[in-house]
C-alpha positions in Angstrom: -7.3 16.1 -2.3 -6.7 12.7 -0.8 -3.6 10.6 -0.1 -3.8 6.8 0.5 -0.9 6.4 2.9 0.7 3.0 2.1 4.1 1.8 0.8 5.0 0.3 -2.5 5.0 -3.3 -1.1 1.4 -2.9 0.1 -0.1 -2.4 -3.4 -2.6 -4.9 -4.7 -1.1 -4.8 -8.2 2.1 -6.3 -6.7 0.5 -8.7 -4.3 1.1 -11.7 -6.5 4.9 -11.0 -6.4 5.2 -9.9 -2.7 4.6 -12.2 0.2 2.9 -10.4 3.1 5.3 -12.3 5.4 8.2 -10.2 3.9 6.6 -6.7 4.6 8.6 -6.1 7.7 11.9 -7.0 5.9 11.5 -4.7 2.9 12.9 -1.3 2.5 10.4 1.1 4.2 9.9 4.3 2.3 6.5 5.5 3.3 7.7 8.2 5.7 10.0 10.0 3.3 7.5 9.9 0.4 4.6 11.0 2.5 6.7 13.9 3.8 7.4 14.9 0.1 3.7 15.3 -0.3 3.3 17.1 3.0 6.0 19.6 2.0 4.5 20.1 -1.5 1.1 20.8 0.1 2.5 23.2 2.6 4.2 25.2 -0.2 0.8 25.3 -1.9 -1.1 26.2 1.3 -3.2 23.1 0.6 -4.9 20.9 3.3 -5.8 17.3 2.3 -7.3 14.1 3.7 -4.8 11.3 4.4 -6.4 7.8 4.4 -3.8 6.1 6.5 -3.2 2.3 6.4 -3.1 0.9 10.0 0.1 -1.0 9.2 1.8 2.3 8.5 0.2 4.1 11.5 1.5 1.4 13.9 5.0 1.6 12.4 5.1 5.5 12.1 2.9 7.1 14.7 5.0 10.3 14.7 4.3 10.6 10.9 0.5 10.4 11.5 0.7 13.0 14.3 2.7 15.2 11.9 0.0 14.9 9.2 -2.6 16.1 11.7 -0.4 18.8 13.2 0.1 20.3 9.7 -3.6 20.8 9.3 -4.7 17.7 7.3 -7.5 15.3 8.0 -6.6 11.8 9.1 -8.9 9.1 7.9 -8.7 5.3 7.8 -7.5 3.1 5.0 -8.1 -0.1 6.9 -5.4 -2.2 8.7 -4.0 -4.7 6.4 -4.7 -3.6 2.8 -6.7 -6.8 2.2 -9.5 -6.4 -0.4 -12.8 -6.1 1.4 -14.6 -8.7 -0.8 -11.9 -11.3 0.1 -12.6 -10.8 3.8 -15.4 -12.2 6.0 -17.6 -9.5 7.6 -16.2 -10.5 11.0 -12.6 -10.1 9.8 -13.5 -6.7 8.2 -15.2 -5.5 11.3 -12.3 -6.5 13.5 -9.6 -4.8 11.5 -11.7 -1.7 10.7 -12.5 -1.0 14.3 -8.9 -1.7 15.2 -7.5 0.8 12.6 -10.0 3.5 13.6 -9.1 3.2 17.3 -5.4 3.2 16.5 -5.6 6.4 14.5 -7.8 8.1 17.1 -5.4 7.2 19.8 -2.5 8.6 17.8 -4.0 11.9 16.9 -6.3 12.4 19.9 -9.3 13.2 17.6 -12.2 11.4 15.9 -11.6 9.7 12.6 -14.6 10.3 10.3 -13.7 8.8 7.0 -12.8 5.5 5.5 -11.5 4.2 2.1 -11.2 0.6 1.3 -8.0 -0.8 -0.3 -8.2 -0.8 -4.1 -11.8 0.5 -3.9 -12.9 -3.0 -3.0 -16.4 -2.1 -1.7 -18.3 -3.5 -4.7 -21.7 -5.1 -5.2 -20.5 -8.3 -3.5 -19.2 -6.4 -0.4 -21.9 -3.7 0.2 -22.4 -5.3 3.6 -19.2 -3.4 4.6 -21.2 -0.1 4.5 -23.2 -1.3 7.5 -20.1 -2.2 9.4 -18.6 1.2 8.7 -21.8 2.8 10.0 -21.8 0.7 13.1 -18.1 1.5 13.7 -18.9 5.2 13.8 -17.6 6.4 10.4 -19.4 9.5 9.1 -18.5 8.9 5.4 -17.0 6.4 3.0 -14.9 7.0 -0.2 -14.5 3.5 -1.6 -16.9 3.3 -4.5 -15.7 3.8 -8.0 -18.5 4.2 -10.5 -16.7 2.5 -13.4 -16.1 -1.0 -14.9 -12.8 -2.4 -13.9 -11.2 -5.9 -13.7 -10.9 -5.6 -9.9 -13.4 -3.0 -8.6 -16.2 -0.7 -9.5 -20.0 -0.3 -9.4 -20.8 1.3 -12.8 -24.2 2.6 -12.0 -23.4 4.0 -8.5 -24.0 7.7 -7.8 -21.3 9.9 -9.3 -21.6 12.8 -6.8 -21.3 13.0 -3.0 -24.6 11.9 -1.5 -26.1 9.9 1.3 -26.6 6.3 0.2 -28.6 3.4 1.7 -26.9 0.5 3.3 -28.2 -3.1 3.0 -29.6 -3.0 6.5 -31.7 0.1 5.8 -29.4 2.7 7.4 -27.5 5.3 5.4 -23.9 6.7 5.1 -22.4 9.5 3.2 -20.4 8.4 0.1 -17.9 10.5 -1.8 -17.4 8.3 -4.9 -14.2 8.5 -7.0 -14.6 11.0 -9.8 -15.4 10.2 -13.4 -16.2 12.6 -16.2 -18.5 12.2 -19.2 -16.2 12.5 -22.2 -16.1 11.1 -25.7 -19.4 9.3 -25.2 -18.2 7.4 -22.2 -17.2 7.9 -18.6 -13.5 8.5 -18.0 -11.9 8.1 -14.6 -10.2 11.4 -13.7 -9.6 11.1 -10.0 -5.9 10.4 -9.9 -3.6 7.4 -9.1 -2.6 5.3 -12.1 -5.1 7.1 -14.3 -3.3 10.4 -13.6 0.1 8.9 -14.3 -0.7 6.9 -17.4 -3.3 9.0 -19.2 -2.2 12.4 -20.7 -2.3 15.3 -18.3 -4.6 17.3 -20.6 -7.3 14.5 -20.3 -7.4 14.7 -16.5 -7.4 18.5 -16.6 -10.2 18.5 -19.1 -12.3 16.1 -17.2 -11.9 17.9 -13.8 -12.7 21.2 -15.5 -15.8 19.7 -16.9 -16.9 18.5 -13.5 -16.2 21.8 -11.8 -17.2 24.4 -14.3 -19.7 22.7 -16.6 -21.5 20.4 -14.2 -20.9 22.3 -11.0 -19.7 19.3 -9.1 -16.8 18.8 -6.6 -14.3 16.2 -7.6 -12.1 13.9 -5.5 -8.5 13.3 -6.3 -6.2 10.7 -4.9 -2.5 9.7 -4.9 -0.2 7.4 -3.0 3.1 8.4 -1.5 4.9 5.8 -3.6 3.7 7.5 -6.7 6.2 10.4 -6.0 9.0 7.9 -5.2 10.7 6.9 -8.5 13.7 5.5 -6.6 11.6 2.8 -4.9 12.8 -0.8 -5.3 11.6 -2.5 -8.5 9.6 -5.8 -8.0 9.6 -8.4 -10.7 6.0 -8.9 -11.8 3.7 -9.3 -14.8 3.5 -6.7 -17.6 0.0 -5.4 -16.5 1.2 -4.7 -13.0 4.4 -3.1 -14.2 2.3 -0.8 -16.4 0.0 0.2 -13.6 2.6 0.6 -10.9 5.7 2.0 -12.6 4.5 4.2 -15.5 5.6 7.8 -15.1 6.7 7.7 -11.5 9.4 10.2 -12.4 6.8 12.7 -13.8 4.1 12.3 -11.2 5.2 14.9 -8.6 5.7 17.6 -11.3 2.2 16.8 -12.7 0.7 17.0 -9.3 2.3 20.4 -8.6 0.9 21.6 -11.9 -2.6 20.3 -11.0 -2.5 22.0 -7.6 -1.8 25.2 -9.3 -4.8 24.9 -11.6 -7.5 23.8 -9.2 -8.6 24.5 -5.6 -8.3 21.6 -3.2 -9.4 20.9 0.4 -10.1 18.2 2.9 -12.9 15.7 2.3 -14.8 16.6 5.5 -14.8 20.3 4.6 -16.2 19.6 1.1 -18.9 17.4 2.5 -19.8 20.0 5.2 -20.2 22.7 2.5 -22.5 20.3 0.7 -24.5 19.9 3.9 -23.7 16.2 4.1 -21.7 16.5 7.3 -21.8 19.0 10.2 -19.3 21.8 9.9 -16.1 21.1 11.9 
């Protein structure tokens, strides 16, 4: 179980309608929505991995300490939520190192994992894997093995594995989960897919991965997805569909999913697969 800790105004789908210069002025809801997830997980005795945006960590260090104190893994979601392939390697390195150091200073422990904003490590930004390796990350979870208008590497490995970097090194990758269904590959790893597609489709796909194929899956959600009262932003129809559909149903769906599958932290799943040392 993973959570990408960001607020509604950080989302790439709304970037065309929200000026970054206005972020500090907007209603800030990340703390209350993240705590909704923390409370749900505690009731379910579930420990997850929280990929925390550096912008949020800087504003809410006590929230990040609470995430760690409640037994969850803290990982990095970068600093600024800029798409990796729109950054230079130098810019990416600077903000990635900064966000890792910030989180480690807040929680007083190493940060092992990284996830790019909007899964933006694609073929044109694979150089980022070498920077993650150099920065001391043990694993990445940024590659989505599908075709999409923004992200995706369709022929990327579909199971957690150690993958080569462009410079000849290697890093552990836990790709976003897809399931072979209806003659194609269906994304079943959460987020907008979880809210927009029928619940039975996600459940069927995850069951197929676990029971038929014997694979672990990775699931993700954002705190704003359990916050139906968030301010509405005027934007195009595609972004409205992706961002606002079924916000009022998401928390109940998530609670149902938690009751039907067993979840844990990314680092623990990778350790059981002998891809990381046991904690």
